[in-house]
LOZA-238982 format. One record per atom (N, C-alpha, C, O): residue number from 1; residue in one letter; atom name; y negated, x, z negated. Coordinates in nm, 3 decimals, decimal comma. Atoms other than C-alpha are relative to their C-alpha. Example, Ala and Ser with C-alpha at 12.3 -4.5 7.8 and 13.67 -1.06 7.14 Angstrom:
! LOZA-238982
MIFI  paba  nuvo  torlo       yy       xx       zz
MIFI     1     a      N    0,119    0,089    0,000
MIFI     1     a     CA    0,450    1,230   -0,780
MIFI     1     a      C   -0,120    0,090    0,000
MIFI     1     a      O   -0,118    0,194   -0,066
MIFI     2     s      N    0,119   -0,082    0,006
MIFI     2     s     CA    0,106    1,367   -0,714
MIFI     2     s      C   -0,109   -0,077   -0,073
MIFI     2     s      O   -0,220   -0,026   -0,090
! end
This chain:
! LOZA-238982
MIFI  paba  nuvo  torlo       yy       xx       zz
MIFI     1     x      N   -0,031    0,104   -0,096
MIFI     1     x     CA    1,269   -0,076    0,141
MIFI     1     x      C   -0,042   -0,134   -0,059
MIFI     1     x      O   -0,025   -0,159   -0,178
MIFI     2     x      N    0,049    0,129    0,046
MIFI     2     x     CA    1,121   -0,426    0,122
MIFI     2     x      C    0,116   -0,095   -0,026
MIFI     2     x      O    0,214   -0,099    0,048
MIFI     3     x      N   -0,101    0,101    0,032
MIFI     3     x     CA    1,325   -0,695   -0,044
MIFI     3     x      C   -0,033   -0,128    0,075
MIFI     3     x      O   -0,142   -0,143    0,130
MIFI     4     x      N    0,024    0,129   -0,066
MIFI     4     x     CA    1,364   -1,046    0,099
MIFI     4     x      C   -0,117   -0,071   -0,064
MIFI     4     x      O   -0,196   -0,136    0,005
MIFI     5     x      N    0,111    0,065    0,071
MIFI     5     x     CA    1,123   -1,172   -0,168
MIFI     5     x      C   -0,133    0,060    0,043
MIFI     5     x      O   -0,229   -0,014    0,066
MIFI     6     x      N    0,123   -0,065   -0,043
MIFI     6     x     CA    0,860   -0,914   -0,070
MIFI     6     x      C   -0,037   -0,044    0,141
MIFI     6     x      O   -0,154   -0,070    0,169
MIFI     7     x      N    0,027    0,043   -0,137
MIFI     7     x     CA    0,893   -1,010    0,298
MIFI     7     x      C   -0,051   -0,143    0,003
MIFI     7     x      O   -0,141   -0,176    0,080
MIFI     8     x      N    0,045    0,138    0,006
MIFI     8     x     CA    0,855   -1,378    0,211
MIFI     8     x      C   -0,145   -0,006   -0,044
MIFI     8     x      O   -0,225   -0,082    0,012
MIFI     9     x      N    0,138   -0,002    0,048
MIFI     9     x     CA    0,537   -1,303    0,018
MIFI     9     x      C   -0,094    0,047    0,110
MIFI     9     x      O   -0,202   -0,009    0,126
MIFI    10     x      N    0,084   -0,051   -0,108
MIFI    10     x     CA    0,400   -1,105    0,311
MIFI    10     x      C   -0,017   -0,103    0,111
MIFI    10     x      O   -0,125   -0,112    0,170
MIFI    11     x      N    0,008    0,098   -0,108
MIFI    11     x     CA    0,480   -1,384    0,559
MIFI    11     x      C   -0,088   -0,118   -0,040
MIFI    11     x      O   -0,132   -0,193    0,048
MIFI    12     x      N    0,082    0,111    0,044
MIFI    12     x     CA    0,284   -1,633    0,347
MIFI    12     x      C   -0,143    0,046   -0,030
MIFI    12     x      O   -0,210   -0,011   -0,117
MIFI    13     x      N    0,135   -0,054    0,016
MIFI    13     x     CA   -0,039   -1,433    0,371
MIFI    13     x      C   -0,102   -0,109    0,035
MIFI    13     x      O   -0,091   -0,172    0,140
MIFI    14     x      N    0,105    0,099   -0,029
MIFI    14     x     CA   -0,342   -1,661    0,349
MIFI    14     x      C   -0,088    0,052    0,114
MIFI    14     x      O   -0,088    0,171    0,145
MIFI    15     x      N    0,091   -0,037   -0,108
MIFI    15     x     CA   -0,595   -1,662    0,630
MIFI    15     x      C   -0,102    0,101   -0,051
MIFI    15     x      O   -0,129    0,201    0,016
MIFI    16     x      N    0,101   -0,090    0,056
MIFI    16     x     CA   -0,854   -1,497    0,407
MIFI    16     x      C    0,059    0,139   -0,027
MIFI    16     x      O   -0,004    0,240    0,004
MIFI    17     x      N   -0,063   -0,129    0,027
MIFI    17     x     CA   -0,611   -1,225    0,295
MIFI    17     x      C    0,035    0,072    0,129
MIFI    17     x      O    0,021    0,194    0,137
MIFI    18     x      N   -0,034   -0,061   -0,129
MIFI    18     x     CA   -0,497   -1,166    0,653
MIFI    18     x      C   -0,125    0,059    0,065
MIFI    18     x      O   -0,118    0,167    0,124
MIFI    19     x      N    0,125   -0,052   -0,056
MIFI    19     x     CA   -0,858   -1,124    0,765
MIFI    19     x      C   -0,046    0,125   -0,073
MIFI    19     x      O   -0,090    0,221   -0,011
MIFI    20     x      N    0,039   -0,117    0,080
MIFI    20     x     CA   -0,933   -0,883    0,480
MIFI    20     x      C    0,090    0,119    0,031
MIFI    20     x      O    0,043    0,232    0,047
MIFI    21     x      N   -0,095   -0,106   -0,032
MIFI    21     x     CA   -0,617   -0,683    0,550
MIFI    21     x      C   -0,024    0,056    0,140
MIFI    21     x      O   -0,016    0,177    0,160
MIFI    22     x      N    0,029   -0,045   -0,136
MIFI    22     x     CA   -0,701   -0,668    0,922
MIFI    22     x      C   -0,124    0,088    0,002
MIFI    22     x      O   -0,130    0,186    0,076
MIFI    23     x      N    0,122   -0,081    0,010
MIFI    23     x     CA   -1,046   -0,534    0,832
MIFI    23     x      C    0,033    0,140   -0,053
MIFI    23     x      O   -0,020    0,240   -0,005
MIFI    24     x      N   -0,042   -0,129    0,056
MIFI    24     x     CA   -0,885   -0,259    0,623
MIFI    24     x      C    0,079    0,080    0,102
MIFI    24     x      O    0,058    0,200    0,117
MIFI    25     x      N   -0,081   -0,070   -0,101
MIFI    25     x     CA   -0,633   -0,177    0,896
MIFI    25     x      C   -0,088    0,052    0,114
MIFI    25     x      O   -0,062    0,161    0,167
MIFI    26     x      N    0,093   -0,047   -0,103
MIFI    26     x     CA   -0,916   -0,153    1,150
MIFI    26     x      C   -0,073    0,126   -0,046
MIFI    26     x      O   -0,095    0,218    0,032
MIFI    27     x      N    0,067   -0,119    0,055
MIFI    27     x     CA   -1,093    0,095    0,922
MIFI    27     x      C    0,094    0,119    0,005
MIFI    27     x      O    0,050    0,232    0,030
MIFI    28     x      N   -0,097   -0,110   -0,002
MIFI    28     x     CA   -0,774    0,301    0,906
MIFI    28     x      C    0,035    0,043    0,142
MIFI    28     x      O    0,105    0,143    0,160
MIFI    29     x      N   -0,029   -0,034   -0,139
MIFI    29     x     CA   -0,756    0,304    1,288
MIFI    29     x      C   -0,090    0,111    0,052
MIFI    29     x      O   -0,076    0,152    0,168
MIFI    30     x      N    0,091   -0,107   -0,041
MIFI    30     x     CA   -1,028    0,571    1,301
MIFI    30     x      C    0,053    0,136   -0,045
MIFI    30     x      O    0,073    0,158   -0,164
MIFI    31     x      N   -0,045   -0,135    0,039
MIFI    31     x     CA   -0,907    0,934    1,312
MIFI    31     x      C   -0,096    0,067   -0,099
MIFI    31     x      O   -0,051    0,135   -0,191
MIFI    32     x      N    0,097   -0,063    0,091
MIFI    32     x     CA   -1,230    1,047    1,142
MIFI    32     x      C    0,015   -0,056   -0,142
MIFI    32     x      O    0,012    0,020   -0,238
MIFI    33     x      N   -0,014    0,059    0,133
MIFI    33     x     CA   -1,187    0,800    0,854
MIFI    33     x      C    0,132    0,041   -0,065
MIFI    33     x      O    0,137    0,062   -0,186
MIFI    34     x      N   -0,128   -0,048    0,056
MIFI    34     x     CA   -0,821    0,900    0,813
MIFI    34     x      C   -0,013    0,143   -0,050
MIFI    34     x      O    0,043    0,178   -0,154
MIFI    35     x      N    0,020   -0,139    0,044
MIFI    35     x     CA   -0,925    1,266    0,793
MIFI    35     x      C   -0,084    0,005   -0,127
MIFI    35     x      O   -0,059    0,088   -0,215
MIFI    36     x      N    0,082    0,007    0,123
MIFI    36     x     CA   -1,190    1,177    0,533
MIFI    36     x      C    0,089   -0,041   -0,117
MIFI    36     x      O    0,085    0,022   -0,223
MIFI    37     x      N   -0,088    0,045    0,107
MIFI    37     x     CA   -0,933    0,987    0,326
MIFI    37     x      C    0,100    0,108   -0,039
MIFI    37     x      O    0,127    0,129   -0,157
MIFI    38     x      N   -0,095   -0,107    0,027
MIFI    38     x     CA   -0,684    1,271    0,359
MIFI    38     x      C   -0,065    0,112   -0,081
MIFI    38     x      O   -0,005    0,163   -0,176
MIFI    39     x      N    0,073   -0,104    0,074
MIFI    39     x     CA   -0,942    1,523    0,240
MIFI    39     x      C   -0,028   -0,046   -0,143
MIFI    39     x      O   -0,013    0,032   -0,238
MIFI    40     x      N    0,030    0,052    0,134
MIFI    40     x     CA   -1,041    1,300   -0,052
MIFI    40     x      C    0,125   -0,015   -0,085
MIFI    40     x      O    0,117   -0,018   -0,208
MIFI    41     x      N   -0,124    0,008    0,079
MIFI    41     x     CA   -0,676    1,266   -0,152
MIFI    41     x      C    0,029    0,133   -0,069
MIFI    41     x      O    0,100    0,136   -0,170
MIFI    42     x      N   -0,020   -0,131    0,060
MIFI    42     x     CA   -0,681    1,639   -0,228
MIFI    42     x      C   -0,099    0,024   -0,115
MIFI    42     x      O   -0,063    0,080   -0,219
MIFI    43     x      N    0,102   -0,020    0,104
MIFI    43     x     CA   -1,007    1,640   -0,426
MIFI    43     x      C   -0,125   -0,080    0,034
MIFI    43     x      O   -0,153   -0,104    0,151
MIFI    44     x      N    0,128    0,065   -0,026
MIFI    44     x     CA   -1,336    1,454   -0,467
MIFI    44     x      C   -0,093    0,095    0,076
MIFI    44     x      O   -0,088    0,216    0,058
MIFI    45     x      N    0,089   -0,081   -0,081
MIFI    45     x     CA   -1,602    1,574   -0,224
MIFI    45     x      C   -0,132   -0,072    0,024
MIFI    45     x      O   -0,138   -0,195    0,018
MIFI    46     x      N    0,129    0,055   -0,038
MIFI    46     x     CA   -1,967    1,524   -0,136
MIFI    46     x      C   -0,004   -0,017    0,152
MIFI    46     x      O    0,085    0,030    0,223
MIFI    47     x      N    0,017    0,016   -0,144
MIFI    47     x     CA   -2,091    1,424    0,208
MIFI    47     x      C   -0,011    0,137    0,067
MIFI    47     x      O    0,049    0,160    0,171
MIFI    48     x      N    0,017   -0,135   -0,057
MIFI    48     x     CA   -2,195    1,785    0,271
MIFI    48     x      C    0,133    0,073    0,008
MIFI    48     x      O    0,164    0,134    0,110
MIFI    49     x      N   -0,130   -0,067    0,000
MIFI    49     x     CA   -1,853    1,920    0,174
MIFI    49     x      C    0,092   -0,059    0,107
MIFI    49     x      O    0,159    0,015    0,179
MIFI    50     x      N   -0,083    0,064   -0,102
MIFI    50     x     CA   -1,674    1,665    0,392
MIFI    50     x      C   -0,047    0,037    0,140
MIFI    50     x      O    0,034    0,066    0,228
MIFI    51     x      N    0,057   -0,033   -0,130
MIFI    51     x     CA   -1,908    1,735    0,682
MIFI    51     x      C    0,039    0,141    0,043
MIFI    51     x      O    0,078    0,164    0,157
MIFI    52     x      N   -0,033   -0,139   -0,031
MIFI    52     x     CA   -1,849    2,109    0,663
MIFI    52     x      C    0,149    0,018    0,023
MIFI    52     x      O    0,190    0,086    0,118
MIFI    53     x      N   -0,144   -0,018   -0,012
MIFI    53     x     CA   -1,474    2,087    0,612
MIFI    53     x      C    0,058   -0,065    0,125
MIFI    53     x      O    0,147   -0,009    0,189
MIFI    54     x      N   -0,056    0,075   -0,112
MIFI    54     x     CA   -1,411    1,829    0,884
MIFI    54     x      C   -0,074    0,025    0,131
MIFI    54     x      O   -0,032   -0,023    0,236
MIFI    55     x      N    0,081   -0,027   -0,119
MIFI    55     x     CA   -1,677    1,956    1,127
MIFI    55     x      C   -0,048   -0,131    0,065
MIFI    55     x      O   -0,039   -0,150    0,186
MIFI    56     x      N    0,056    0,128   -0,043
MIFI    56     x     CA   -1,833    1,609    1,149
MIFI    56     x      C   -0,141   -0,006   -0,058
MIFI    56     x      O   -0,164    0,038   -0,170
MIFI    57     x      N    0,138    0,010    0,046
MIFI    57     x     CA   -2,207    1,540    1,121
MIFI    57     x      C   -0,013   -0,079   -0,130
MIFI    57     x      O    0,064   -0,171   -0,155
MIFI    58     x      N    0,019    0,067    0,129
MIFI    58     x     CA   -2,338    1,432    0,781
MIFI    58     x      C   -0,030   -0,149    0,015
MIFI    58     x      O    0,017   -0,230   -0,064
MIFI    59     x      N    0,031    0,141   -0,022
MIFI    59     x     CA   -2,478    1,106    0,919
MIFI    59     x      C    0,127   -0,078    0,032
MIFI    59     x      O    0,146   -0,189   -0,017
MIFI    60     x      N   -0,127    0,066   -0,036
MIFI    60     x     CA   -2,139    1,021    1,070
MIFI    60     x      C    0,088   -0,016   -0,122
MIFI    60     x      O    0,146   -0,122   -0,144
MIFI    61     x      N   -0,081    0,007    0,122
MIFI    61     x     CA   -1,959    1,104    0,745
MIFI    61     x      C   -0,056   -0,108   -0,092
MIFI    61     x      O    0,020   -0,188   -0,147
MIFI    62     x      N    0,063    0,101    0,087
MIFI    62     x     CA   -2,208    0,892    0,549
MIFI    62     x      C    0,030   -0,142    0,048
MIFI    62     x      O    0,058   -0,230   -0,033
MIFI    63     x      N   -0,028    0,133   -0,054
MIFI    63     x     CA   -2,157    0,596    0,782
MIFI    63     x      C    0,146   -0,040   -0,023
MIFI    63     x      O    0,174   -0,154   -0,059
MIFI    64     x      N   -0,140    0,029    0,026
MIFI    64     x     CA   -1,779    0,621    0,752
MIFI    64     x      C    0,023   -0,030   -0,148
MIFI    64     x      O    0,095   -0,123   -0,182
MIFI    65     x      N   -0,016    0,022    0,144
MIFI    65     x     CA   -1,802    0,648    0,372
MIFI    65     x      C   -0,057   -0,135   -0,042
MIFI    65     x      O   -0,002   -0,201   -0,130
MIFI    66     x      N    0,059    0,130    0,033
MIFI    66     x     CA   -2,028    0,342    0,358
MIFI    66     x      C    0,102   -0,111    0,028
MIFI    66     x      O    0,120   -0,201   -0,054
MIFI    67     x      N   -0,101    0,100   -0,034
MIFI    67     x     CA   -1,760    0,137    0,537
MIFI    67     x      C    0,120    0,008   -0,095
MIFI    67     x      O    0,170   -0,094   -0,142
MIFI    68     x      N   -0,115   -0,017    0,089
MIFI    68     x     CA   -1,479    0,284    0,325
MIFI    68     x      C   -0,030   -0,049   -0,141
MIFI    68     x      O    0,058   -0,102   -0,209
MIFI    69     x      N    0,041    0,054    0,132
MIFI    69     x     CA   -1,674    0,199    0,008
MIFI    69     x      C   -0,001   -0,151    0,002
MIFI    69     x      O    0,046   -0,216   -0,091
MIFI    70     x      N    0,007    0,146   -0,014
MIFI    70     x     CA   -1,736   -0,155    0,131
MIFI    70     x      C    0,139   -0,061   -0,008
MIFI    70     x      O    0,156   -0,171   -0,061
MIFI    71     x      N   -0,137    0,050   -0,001
MIFI    71     x     CA   -1,360   -0,196    0,177
MIFI    71     x      C    0,079    0,042   -0,124
MIFI    71     x      O    0,200    0,019   -0,132
MIFI    72     x      N   -0,062   -0,047    0,125
MIFI    72     x     CA   -1,287   -0,046   -0,169
MIFI    72     x      C    0,114    0,099    0,025
MIFI    72     x      O    0,216    0,097   -0,044
MIFI    73     x      N   -0,095   -0,107   -0,026
MIFI    73     x     CA   -1,097    0,246   -0,019
MIFI    73     x      C   -0,045    0,131   -0,064
MIFI    73     x      O    0,038    0,216   -0,098
MIFI    74     x      N    0,054   -0,115    0,071
MIFI    74     x     CA   -1,328    0,508   -0,169
MIFI    74     x      C   -0,104   -0,047   -0,101
MIFI    74     x      O   -0,156   -0,159   -0,092
MIFI    75     x      N    0,102    0,027    0,100
MIFI    75     x     CA   -1,563    0,519   -0,463
MIFI    75     x      C   -0,084    0,126   -0,015
MIFI    75     x      O   -0,039    0,236    0,017
MIFI    76     x      N    0,088   -0,115    0,019
MIFI    76     x     CA   -1,855    0,744   -0,546
MIFI    76     x      C   -0,054    0,004   -0,141
MIFI    76     x      O   -0,085   -0,099   -0,201
MIFI    77     x      N    0,062   -0,018    0,132
MIFI    77     x     CA   -1,983    0,887   -0,871
MIFI    77     x      C   -0,111    0,102    0,012
MIFI    77     x      O   -0,093    0,211    0,067
MIFI    78     x      N    0,119   -0,085   -0,012
MIFI    78     x     CA   -2,329    1,037   -0,899
MIFI    78     x      C    0,005    0,111   -0,104
MIFI    78     x      O    0,036    0,090   -0,221
MIFI    79     x      N    0,015   -0,116    0,087
MIFI    79     x     CA   -2,371    1,385   -1,043
MIFI    79     x      C   -0,131    0,068    0,040
MIFI    79     x      O   -0,133    0,151    0,132
MIFI    80     x      N    0,131   -0,052   -0,038
MIFI    80     x     CA   -2,741    1,469   -1,032
MIFI    80     x      C   -0,042   -0,060    0,133
MIFI    80     x      O   -0,048   -0,182    0,148
MIFI    81     x      N    0,044    0,047   -0,132
MIFI    81     x     CA   -2,857    1,449   -0,671
MIFI    81     x      C    0,116   -0,028    0,093
MIFI    81     x      O    0,095   -0,080    0,203
MIFI    82     x      N   -0,116    0,012   -0,088
MIFI    82     x     CA   -2,504    1,441   -0,529
MIFI    82     x      C    0,092   -0,114   -0,043
MIFI    82     x      O    0,101   -0,148   -0,161
MIFI    83     x      N   -0,102    0,099    0,027
MIFI    83     x     CA   -2,244    1,170   -0,501
MIFI    83     x      C    0,133    0,061    0,040
MIFI    83     x      O    0,150    0,108    0,153
MIFI    84     x      N   -0,134   -0,052   -0,026
MIFI    84     x     CA   -1,883    1,283   -0,528
MIFI    84     x      C    0,090   -0,119    0,030
MIFI    84     x      O    0,108   -0,209   -0,052
MIFI    85     x      N   -0,086    0,109   -0,045
MIFI    85     x     CA   -1,651    1,056   -0,333
MIFI    85     x      C    0,145    0,033   -0,029
MIFI    85     x      O    0,187    0,149   -0,022
MIFI    86     x      N   -0,143   -0,015    0,023
MIFI    86     x     CA   -1,286    1,001   -0,418
MIFI    86     x      C    0,068   -0,129    0,045
MIFI    86     x      O    0,002   -0,230    0,070
MIFI    87     x      N   -0,073    0,120   -0,036
MIFI    87     x     CA   -1,012    0,756   -0,327
MIFI    87     x      C   -0,016   -0,103   -0,111
MIFI    87     x      O   -0,023   -0,067   -0,228
MIFI    88     x      N    0,028    0,107    0,094
MIFI    88     x     CA   -1,060    0,420   -0,496
MIFI    88     x      C    0,102   -0,007   -0,113
MIFI    88     x      O    0,066   -0,018   -0,230
MIFI    89     x      N   -0,105    0,005    0,102
MIFI    89     x     CA   -0,724    0,415   -0,675
MIFI    89     x      C    0,131    0,051    0,059
MIFI    89     x      O    0,136    0,094    0,174
MIFI    90     x      N   -0,131   -0,049   -0,044
MIFI    90     x     CA   -0,357    0,509   -0,653
MIFI    90     x      C    0,056   -0,079    0,117
MIFI    90     x      O    0,136   -0,026    0,194
MIFI    91     x      N   -0,050    0,079   -0,111
MIFI    91     x     CA   -0,290    0,224   -0,410
MIFI    91     x      C   -0,046    0,058    0,134
MIFI    91     x      O    0,030    0,058    0,231
MIFI    92     x      N    0,050   -0,060   -0,123
MIFI    92     x     CA   -0,508    0,393   -0,149
MIFI    92     x      C    0,077    0,129    0,030
MIFI    92     x      O    0,111    0,157    0,144
MIFI    93     x      N   -0,079   -0,122   -0,016
MIFI    93     x     CA   -0,325    0,721   -0,207
MIFI    93     x      C    0,139   -0,034    0,054
MIFI    93     x      O    0,187    0,031    0,147
MIFI    94     x      N   -0,134    0,041   -0,044
MIFI    94     x     CA    0,011    0,545   -0,166
MIFI    94     x      C   -0,002   -0,050    0,144
MIFI    94     x      O    0,087   -0,018    0,222
MIFI    95     x      N    0,013    0,051   -0,136
MIFI    95     x     CA   -0,105    0,366    0,149
MIFI    95     x      C   -0,013    0,115    0,100
MIFI    95     x      O    0,053    0,116    0,204
MIFI    96     x      N    0,019   -0,117   -0,087
MIFI    96     x     CA   -0,221    0,694    0,303
MIFI    96     x      C    0,127    0,082    0,009
MIFI    96     x      O    0,167    0,123    0,118
MIFI    97     x      N   -0,125   -0,078    0,000
MIFI    97     x     CA    0,096    0,878    0,199
MIFI    97     x      C    0,108   -0,069    0,082
MIFI    97     x      O    0,181   -0,003    0,156
MIFI    98     x      N   -0,099    0,075   -0,077
MIFI    98     x     CA    0,315    0,602    0,347
MIFI    98     x      C   -0,030    0,010    0,150
MIFI    98     x      O    0,061    0,029    0,231
MIFI    99     x      N    0,037   -0,008   -0,142
MIFI    99     x     CA    0,122    0,608    0,676
MIFI    99     x      C    0,030    0,139    0,056
MIFI    99     x      O    0,082    0,152    0,166
MIFI   100     x      N   -0,027   -0,138   -0,044
MIFI   100     x     CA    0,146    0,988    0,698
MIFI   100     x      C    0,150    0,022    0,007
MIFI   100     x      O    0,200    0,084    0,102
MIFI   101     x      N   -0,145   -0,014    0,001
MIFI   101     x     CA    0,514    0,975    0,606
MIFI   101     x      C    0,066   -0,072    0,116
MIFI   101     x      O    0,171   -0,030    0,164
MIFI   102     x      N   -0,055    0,075   -0,112
MIFI   102     x     CA    0,573    0,721    0,880
MIFI   102     x      C    0,000    0,084    0,128
MIFI   102     x      O    0,083    0,062    0,216
MIFI   103     x      N    0,006   -0,087   -0,118
MIFI   103     x     CA    0,475    0,987    1,137
MIFI   103     x      C    0,133    0,071    0,024
MIFI   103     x      O    0,171    0,095    0,139
MIFI   104     x      N   -0,128   -0,070   -0,012
MIFI   104     x     CA    0,806    1,162    1,066
MIFI   104     x      C    0,106   -0,086    0,067
MIFI   104     x      O    0,204   -0,034    0,121
MIFI   105     x      N   -0,098    0,093   -0,054
MIFI   105     x     CA    0,993    0,852    1,186
MIFI   105     x      C   -0,031   -0,045    0,143
MIFI   105     x      O    0,045   -0,121    0,203
MIFI   106     x      N    0,039    0,041   -0,135
MIFI   106     x     CA    0,810    0,814    1,516
MIFI   106     x      C    0,056    0,095    0,105
MIFI   106     x      O    0,076    0,213    0,077
MIFI   107     x      N   -0,040   -0,091   -0,108
MIFI   107     x     CA    0,932    0,949    1,849
MIFI   107     x      C   -0,113    0,098    0,027
MIFI   107     x      O   -0,230    0,064    0,013
MIFI   108     x      N    0,103   -0,104   -0,018
MIFI   108     x     CA    0,750    1,272    1,933
MIFI   108     x      C   -0,089   -0,020    0,122
MIFI   108     x      O   -0,202    0,028    0,123
MIFI   109     x      N    0,077    0,015   -0,123
MIFI   109     x     CA    0,630    1,170    2,279
MIFI   109     x      C   -0,097   -0,115    0,000
MIFI   109     x      O   -0,154   -0,146    0,104
MIFI   110     x      N    0,087    0,116    0,017
MIFI   110     x     CA    0,425    0,875    2,150
MIFI   110     x      C    0,072   -0,121    0,036
MIFI   110     x      O    0,016   -0,230    0,029
! end
């Protein structure tokens, strides 16, 4: 639960930080990107692996990963001809876990 101090800090968000955070939240508004992040939270994967597992075209997966990399939500490490993508850090994992956990608190009918 957020403390009063944490809420105060959040309410004093700078314009630049608010714009950056909105950009990240917009990226998380895509079901495909959420599924990619969820898959990457289990294990690093290549574009081909993500495409096959999620039944999404490789070009689409690549475009989503490009945006997620730009926003520092995922990172890639080259291994030969392949790039293995993973979540950027533990903060992304925590953000995703909190969002998924929030589903349990929502009314079932939307």
